[in-house]
C-alpha positions in Angstrom: -4.1 -24.0 -5.6 -0.7 -24.7 -7.5 2.0 -22.2 -6.5 3.6 -22.4 -10.1 0.3 -22.1 -11.4 -0.9 -18.4 -9.6 3.1 -17.0 -9.8 2.0 -16.9 -13.7 -1.4 -16.2 -13.5 0.4 -12.9 -11.1 3.2 -12.6 -14.1 0.5 -12.7 -16.2 -1.2 -9.7 -14.9 1.2 -7.5 -14.1 2.7 -8.1 -17.7 -0.7 -7.4 -19.6 -1.2 -3.6 -16.9 2.7 -2.8 -17.4 2.0 -3.6 -21.4 -1.1 -1.1 -21.0 0.4 1.0 -19.9 3.5 1.6 -21.5 1.5 1.8 -24.2 -0.3 4.5 -23.5 3.1 6.6 -23.0 4.3 5.3 -18.8 7.6 4.5 -18.3 8.5 1.2 -17.9 9.1 2.1 -13.6 5.9 3.6 -13.8 4.3 1.2 -15.3 5.6 -1.2 -12.9 5.2 0.4 -9.7 1.2 1.5 -10.6 0.9 -2.6 -11.0 2.0 -3.5 -8.0 -1.0 -0.7 -6.6 -3.4 -2.2 -9.0 -5.6 -4.4 -6.8 -6.2 -6.9 -9.6 -2.5 -8.1 -9.3 -1.4 -7.1 -5.8 -4.7 -10.1 -5.5 -2.8 -11.8 -7.7 1.5 -11.3 -5.8 -0.2 -12.6 -2.9 -2.1 -15.9 -4.2 1.5 -16.5 -6.0 2.9 -16.0 -2.1 0.7 -18.0 0.1 0.4 -20.5 -2.5 4.4 -21.0 -2.3 4.0 -20.5 1.4 1.4 -23.4 1.8 4.1 -26.0 -0.6 7.4 -24.7 1.8 5.9 -25.5 4.2 4.2 -29.3 4.0 7.7 -29.8 1.9 9.4 -28.9 5.2 6.8 -30.8 7.3 7.6 -34.1 5.1 11.4 -33.7 6.3 10.8 -33.2 9.7 8.7 -35.9 9.4 12.0 -37.9 7.3 13.5 -37.8 10.2 10.9 -38.9 12.7 11.0 -41.5 10.7 14.7 -41.9 10.9 15.7 -41.6 15.1 12.7 -44.7 15.6 15.1 -46.1 13.8 17.6 -46.1 15.3 15.8 -46.0 19.0 14.6 -49.9 17.1 17.8 -51.0 16.2 19.2 -49.2 20.5 16.6 -52.0 21.2 17.0 -54.6 18.4 21.4 -54.2 20.3 20.2 -53.8 23.7 18.3 -57.6 23.8 20.1 -58.9 22.0 23.6 -58.8 23.7 21.2 -59.9 27.4 19.7 -61.8 25.7 23.8 -63.3 25.1 24.5 -63.0 28.2 26.2 -59.7 28.5 23.6 -57.8 30.7 25.9 -56.8 33.1 24.3 -59.0 35.4 27.0 -61.3 38.3 
């Protein structure tokens, strides 16, 4: 599930729960506290946090792969320059 959709679902469920409690005369703080304890709202919150964590992990993995590609390019360029130097006769051998 998309992290954005999961967050919207969580916020919607919490808002509906809080609105119902406020309509019944509860205070805002009591309604918020009760909403966090509601199993349906808590489940939606967990789904939202899990989706966000998965998206964050995927983003970090892509960054790691990008760094590995750059390292590989650096190694390749270094080897190519060493080959050019050696082919030009500057290898250090007498």
